[in-house]
C-alpha positions in Angstrom: -7.9 7.5 -6.9 -11.1 7.1 -4.9 -11.8 10.9 -4.7 -11.3 11.1 -8.5 -13.6 8.2 -9.2 -16.2 9.8 -6.9 -16.0 13.1 -8.7 -16.4 11.4 -12.0 -19.6 9.8 -10.9 -21.0 12.9 -9.1 -20.7 11.0 -5.8 -20.0 12.8 -2.5 -16.7 11.8 -0.9 -15.8 12.0 2.8 -12.3 11.5 4.1 -12.1 9.4 7.3 -9.8 10.3 10.1 -6.8 8.3 11.4 -4.8 8.7 14.6 -1.6 10.7 14.9 0.4 7.5 14.3 -1.7 6.9 11.1 -3.4 3.9 12.8 -7.1 3.2 12.8 -8.8 1.6 15.7 -12.0 -0.4 15.6 -13.7 2.0 17.9 -12.8 5.1 15.9 -13.7 3.6 12.6 -17.1 2.3 13.8 -18.0 5.7 15.3 -17.2 7.5 12.1 -19.4 5.1 10.1 -22.3 5.4 12.5 -22.1 9.2 12.4 -21.8 9.6 8.7 -23.8 6.6 7.5 -22.1 6.4 4.1 -23.4 4.1 1.3 -19.9 2.7 0.7 -16.8 2.5 2.9 -13.3 1.9 1.5 -10.8 0.4 4.0 -7.2 0.3 2.5 -5.1 -2.4 4.1 -2.3 -1.8 3.8 -2.8 2.0 3.4 -0.9 4.2 0.9 1.3 6.0 1.6 1.9 4.8 5.2 2.0 1.1 4.4 0.1 0.3 7.6 -2.3 -2.6 7.6 -5.6 -2.9 9.5 -6.6 -5.6 11.9 -9.7 -7.7 11.1 -11.3 -6.2 14.2 -11.5 -2.9 12.3 -13.2 -4.5 9.3 -15.7 -6.3 11.6 -16.5 -3.2 13.6 -17.1 -1.1 10.4 -19.3 -3.8 8.9 -21.4 -4.0 12.1 -21.6 -0.2 12.4 -23.0 0.0 8.8 -25.8 -2.4 9.5 -28.5 0.3 9.9 -27.5 2.2 6.8 -26.7 -1.0 4.8 -23.3 0.3 4.1 -21.2 -1.7 1.6 -17.7 -2.3 3.0 -14.8 -2.6 0.5 -11.4 -3.7 1.8 -8.7 -2.8 -0.6 -5.9 -5.3 -0.3 -3.8 -4.2 -3.2 -0.6 -4.8 -1.3 -1.6 -7.8 0.8 1.0 -10.1 -0.7 3.6 -8.0 0.9 2.1 -8.2 4.4 4.1 -9.8 7.2 3.7 -13.6 7.5 0.7 -14.6 9.5 -1.3 -11.4 8.7 -4.9 -12.5 8.1 -6.8 -11.3 5.0 -10.3 -9.9 5.1 -11.2 -12.8 2.7 -11.6 -14.9 5.9 -14.5 -12.6 6.9 -16.6 -13.0 3.7 -18.9 -16.0 4.8 -22.1 -14.6 6.2 -21.3 -10.9 5.3 -23.1 -10.1 2.0 -22.1 -6.4 2.2 -18.4 -7.1 2.4 -16.1 -6.9 -0.7 -12.4 -7.7 -0.8 -10.5 -6.3 -3.8 -7.0 -7.2 -5.1 -4.8 -6.3 -8.0 -2.1 -7.8 -10.1 -0.4 -4.4 -10.3 1.8 -4.8 -7.3 3.0 -8.3 -6.4 2.7 -9.5 -10.1 4.3 -6.3 -11.4 1.5 -5.9 -14.0 0.5 -2.2 -13.4 0.3 -1.7 -17.1 -2.3 -4.4 -17.5 -4.8 -2.6 -15.2 -6.1 -5.9 -14.0 -7.9 -6.2 -10.7 -10.3 -8.7 -9.1 -12.6 -9.0 -6.2 -14.3 -11.5 -3.9 -17.8 -11.0 -2.6 -21.2 -12.7 -2.2 -22.8 -14.0 -5.3 -25.5 -11.3 -5.1 -22.9 -8.6 -5.3 -20.9 -10.1 -8.2 -24.1 -10.7 -10.1 -25.1 -7.0 -9.7 -21.7 -5.8 -10.8 -21.9 -7.8 -14.0 -25.0 -5.7 -14.9 -23.2 -2.4 -14.6 -19.6 -3.1 -15.6 -18.3 -1.5 -18.8 -18.5 -3.5 -22.0 -15.2 -4.9 -23.3 -13.6 -4.0 -20.0 -11.0 -6.7 -20.2 -9.0 -7.3 -23.4 -7.9 -10.8 -24.6 -4.2 -9.6 -24.3 -4.8 -8.7 -20.7 -6.4 -12.0 -19.9 -3.6 -13.9 -21.6 -1.0 -11.9 -19.6 -2.8 -12.6 -16.3 -2.9 -16.3 -17.0 0.8 -16.4 -17.9 1.5 -14.6 -14.6 -0.5 -17.1 -12.6 1.4 -19.9 -14.3 4.7 -18.4 -13.0 3.2 -17.4 -9.6 5.9 -19.3 -7.6 8.7 -17.3 -9.2 6.9 -14.0 -8.8 6.1 -14.7 -5.2 9.8 -15.4 -4.6 10.5 -11.9 -5.7 7.9 -10.7 -3.2 9.7 -12.4 -0.4 13.0 -10.8 -1.4 11.3 -7.4 -1.4 9.8 -8.0 2.0 13.2 -8.9 3.4 14.8 -5.7 2.0 11.8 -3.7 3.3 12.3 -4.9 6.8 16.0 -4.2 6.5 15.3 -0.7 5.4 13.0 -0.2 8.4 15.8 -1.4 10.8 18.4 0.8 9.1 16.2 3.9 9.1 15.5 3.3 12.8 19.2 3.0 13.5 19.8 6.3 11.8 17.4 8.1 14.1 14.5 8.4 11.7 11.0 7.2 12.3 9.7 4.6 9.9 6.1 3.3 10.2 5.5 -0.4 10.4 5.0 -1.5 6.8 3.0 -4.3 5.3 3.6 -3.0 1.8 6.5 -2.8 -0.6 7.5 0.7 0.5 8.5 2.3 3.8 7.0 5.6 5.1 9.4 7.4 7.4 9.7 10.7 9.2 12.2 12.7 11.2 13.6 14.8 8.4 14.3 18.6 8.8 13.7 19.2 5.1 12.1 16.3 3.2 11.9 18.2 -0.1 15.6 19.0 0.0 16.4 15.4 0.7 14.2 14.3 -2.1 15.9 16.7 -4.6 19.4 15.7 -3.6 18.7 12.0 -3.9 16.8 12.5 -7.2 19.8 14.4 -8.7 21.9 11.3 -8.0 19.4 8.8 -9.5 17.8 7.6 -6.2 14.0 8.0 -6.3 11.9 8.5 -3.1 8.6 10.1 -2.8 7.8 13.4 -1.0 4.2 12.9 0.0 3.8 16.4 1.3 3.3 15.5 4.9 5.6 17.6 7.1 9.0 15.9 8.0 8.2 12.7 6.1 9.1 10.8 2.9 8.3 7.4 1.3 10.9 5.2 -0.2 9.7 3.9 -3.5 11.9 1.8 -5.8 15.6 1.2 -5.8 17.2 0.2 -9.1 16.3 -3.5 -9.7 19.5 -4.5 -11.6 22.1 -2.6 -9.7 21.0 -2.6 -6.0 24.5 -2.2 -4.6 25.0 0.9 -6.7 21.7 2.3 -5.5 22.8 2.1 -1.9 26.1 3.7 -2.7 24.2 6.5 -4.4 22.0 7.0 -1.4 25.1 7.4 0.8 26.8 9.8 -1.6 23.7 11.9 -2.0 22.7 12.1 1.7 22.8 15.8 2.8 25.7 16.5 5.2 24.2 19.3 7.3 23.2 19.9 10.9 20.0 18.1 11.8 20.4 15.4 9.2 20.9 11.8 10.3 24.0 9.9 9.3 24.4 8.1 6.0 22.8 4.7 5.5 25.4 2.1 6.1 24.3 -1.4 5.0 25.8 -4.5 6.5 24.7 -6.6 3.6 23.8 -5.1 0.2 20.4 -5.9 -1.4 20.3 -9.0 -3.5 20.1 -8.7 -7.2 16.6 -8.6 -8.6 15.0 -7.0 -5.5 13.2 -3.7 -5.5 12.6 -2.2 -2.0 10.7 1.1 -1.7 11.2 4.1 0.6 8.5 6.4 2.0 8.6 9.5 4.1 6.0 11.5 6.1 
């Protein structure tokens, strides 16, 4: 998404580098910002497709590293509602940091992707400047009414989020038991590796109605969404579709089936 937006505005786009385990340390991030001196830095926490979150030390280090170039730091917290309990938000860093912006969306936790509704928190100087350049009529009355209705039912929607988090953690445990390599996830999907032929696994599961995502990284996949209304059948399909061949881990055996109404995601790398 960010490269596409940059291209549409004739803006140069530079991809930052992560470690082999897809993590990002404060030292590495700060060094890259000091060397490149970008106008804007996007930090995705959690990141897509790995689902890995960032520590606040990374955000602080990047912000300080951008002091000389007056770099604006945007922390994309689209999946933050799915983070593990106790995970701090970059919102706590806003006081005294006028170049810091934290963005959120109602597409994930509130299941309102079709509404295309996002929001941000920042210093008054930043929000005032954005009001001058935002598109006219950017938010319809229907979208606003939908958002208000979602907020009125926030308790019920957040209960669904807790169910998804529970199933996500269970998926991580089961994939680990199978000998695969799931990444720690603070999102609503799981990124995992250890597959001999990710594309073949993706095709076989897809043929049987189970959707995962082949992200094109060697030996990895991402679990996306299981069927919401028939979770037990989804897991039976997973087992029935799993390729039985040398080098493939055993089928997924679940001690307790997912509860109705939950929607765990799977990822691979």
